[in-house]
Phi, psi and omega in degrees: 000125180255087180260127177299143183299329180294328181287336178292314181290337183292335183271352181274138177291149180282127180270138177288150180294136180259125180294148179290150179292146178296151181296136179270144179295144180265127179298156179299140178085355179256125181293141179279133179249015181088174182291144179267134180289328182242120178294147181294151178290147178297146181293136178268146177295150180299147179289120182297337180270356182281181181292149178292157179295151180292152180250136177229123176236143183217161176211135181240131177187134177064031180079008181245126175256113178261125183233130175248130182242146175211138178110206183253134182234116175229195184305315184281318183282351175275351182300315177296326178293321178299315179297321179296316179294320177297318180293319178297320178294320179294333179271005173103008179291133179245341181235132176250123175251117187251122173253104184240033183293334183254020176278123182267336178207141172208147177239194186297344178299322178292318178295323177297321178297318179293322177296318179296321179297314185282345183298328183264024177087003177277162180240162178215158174216150180261109179289311178215144179218139176288173180300317182294323178292316180297319178297316179298312182292326177294315178296317181296322178292320178299328177281352180075027186267316185248133175302140181294141177290163178305151184106345173243172185279003173086356179261152175299153183301325181299322179290322180293325183289335181290338183282000000 
C-alpha cells in the first residue's frame, strides 16, 4: 500500500499543548542539569518477592576499615558502600579488609569502588570472597584495572603471563 505520509497525519486528532512541569528544587550538593522535559516516574515499592536489600557492616579501628558484605551489589546498591568507604577514608582508614563471602551477585561497580579506594595510596585485601566476587576481581585484574590485593605479587595478570 503506497499511502503518502501526509495522509497518515491528517487522520490524527490535534493534541493540545501540555505545559511543562515546574522546575523541581535541586538538593544541596547535587549539580543542576537544567529542567527535565519528562518528570521522573514515581518510585515503585520494592517487590516483596525480590531479593533482599544488600547488607553492609563495618568496623573502623587502628587505620583499618573492616567491611562485611552480603547480598547483591550493583551500581545502585553500591552507593551506601561508597559513602561508607569515603567516610572511612576521611576518618583516617588506610587499609580496607573486605569480607565478601556472602555476596551473591556483583558487577563492575564493586570493582570501581576498590579501584577508587586504592587510587589515593590506600590498600585493600580480600579476607573472604564468594565465587562471583573472585570471578569479578580476577577479570578486573586481567584487564589491569584494580591493584592486586596482598597475597599476589601486585602486578596485573597480563604482566605475569608474559614471563
